[in-house]
N, C-alpha and C positions, 0 to 999 in steps of 0.2 A: 642450062640448069635453072630451074625456077627457084624463087625465094624459099618456098616451103620445103624444097629438097635440101636446102642448107639449114634452115631454121630447125626443123623437127629432129634430124639426126643430132644436131648440136645440142638441142634441148635434152635429148635422151642421154647424151654423154655427161650431162651435168647432174643426172639423178643421184649418184653416190654423194657428191658434195652437197647437194640440196638436202638430202636426207641427213647428213652429218650435222649441218647447220640447224635443221629443224629439230633434231634430237637435242642439240645444245640448248635451243630456246625452250623447248617444251619439257625436257627431262623425262619424256615418256615415249617409248618407241611407237605405240599405237597412235598417239596424238601426232607424232612426227610424221607418220605415214599419211594421216589425214591432211596434215598441213602441206605436205609435198603434193598430194593429189590436188588439193585446192589451188596450189601455186601453178601446177601444170595446166589445169583448166583455165585459170585466169590468163596465163601466158598464151595459150592457144586461142582463146577468145580475143585477145588483144594483139595477136601476131602482127597485124598491120601497123601497130604503133611502134614496134621495135624498128630501129633504124640500122640498116646494114652498115657495117664499119664501126659500130659501137660495141661495147662489151655485152654480149648476151648473158654472160655469167653475172655481171653486176646487175643487169636489168632483172633477171629472174630472182636473184637474191633479194633485191629490193621488193619485188612482189611478195616473196615469201615472208620477209620481215614485216611488211605492211599488213599482210593477211594475219600474221601472228598477233600483232598489236590490235587489230580489229577484233579478233577472236577473244583476246584478253578483256577488252572493254565490254564485249557482248556477254561474256560469261563471268562477270565479276562475282556474282553470288556463288556460282559453282566453285570458283577458285578459292573463296574463303572457306567453303565446306571441305575442300580437298586439303587445304592447309591444316585443318584441325584433325585430319585423319592420322592414325598412329603411324610412326615411321616404319619403313621397310626393315625386316629382320636382317641382322648383320651376318648370319651364317651364309656362307657361299660354298657351292660344290667345288671340289678340287679341280685344277686345270683351268682356272679362270683368271690367270695372272694378268692378261691384258685388260680384262674387265676391272680387276682390282686397281690397275694403274689408272684407268679412266676415272674410277670412283675416287681414288686418291687425288687426282687432279681436280675433280669437281669440288672436293672438300677444301682444297687449298684455295681454289678460286672463289669460294663462297664469301671470303672476307673482302673481296674486291667489289667495287660498285658494279652494277649491271652493265654500265657503259664500258667500263674497263674490261670486264669479262668478254663482252661482245667484240671489242677491238682486238683482244688477244686471240680469240678463236678465229676471227676473220683473217688476221694477218699471220699469226703463228701456226694455227692448226690447218686452216684451209688454204693458205698460201696466196691470199689476195694481195695485190699491190696496195700501197697506202691510198692511192687515188681511187681504186675500185672499192676498197673497203670503206672509204669515206662516203662514196656514193651510196653504198648499201646502207650504211648507218644514217645517212641523211645529214652529215655534218661536213664542215670544211676539213681539208687535208691536215691542216695544222692542229685542229682539235683532235682528230683521230691519232695523229702522231703523239700528242701530249698524253692521251689516254693510254696508249701502248707504253709509252715511257714511264708513266706513273705506275702502271700495273706491273711492269717488269721490275721497277725499283722496289715496290712493295714486296713482291715475291722474293727478290734477292735479299732484301733486308730480313725477311722472315726466315728464309732458308739459311742465310748466313749466320743468324743467331743460333738456329737449331744445330747447324753443323759445328759451330764453335763450342756449344754446350756438350755435344757428343765427344769432341776431341778432348775436352778438359774433364769430362765426367768419368 
């Protein structure tokens, strides 16, 4: 079996997780699809740089994350214009409970730092090990663990206070 027979099917199996992470980063399904496509092209172009026996998942997520940061730097003026756009309407069609849960999670996480959000998504939502998540984020494992811990504590404090108010209210 040649290396590309292992690499390409494995890369294909990563598509749902890559798309989920891209949607988390970009907050826009169309931009997420573009980001995943760019990531796949970069991965295929640099296939020879991937070392067998290492985590293809961490490698491709690093490519995706780096592509996203490059795109953010390149399109800073566009980002500022989009930030001034009016917010999306709140009305949602019936039957969108899962989407509402995701929107609720996004609202809760907005109070966390971007680094803490990223750490929680990588470890909690996408199931990365601390080591692989640290590689994707480009930080030491201890730094990533601290970010996850602080994020979880902040969410627990916030929800603990809200739950207590509901019980006593």
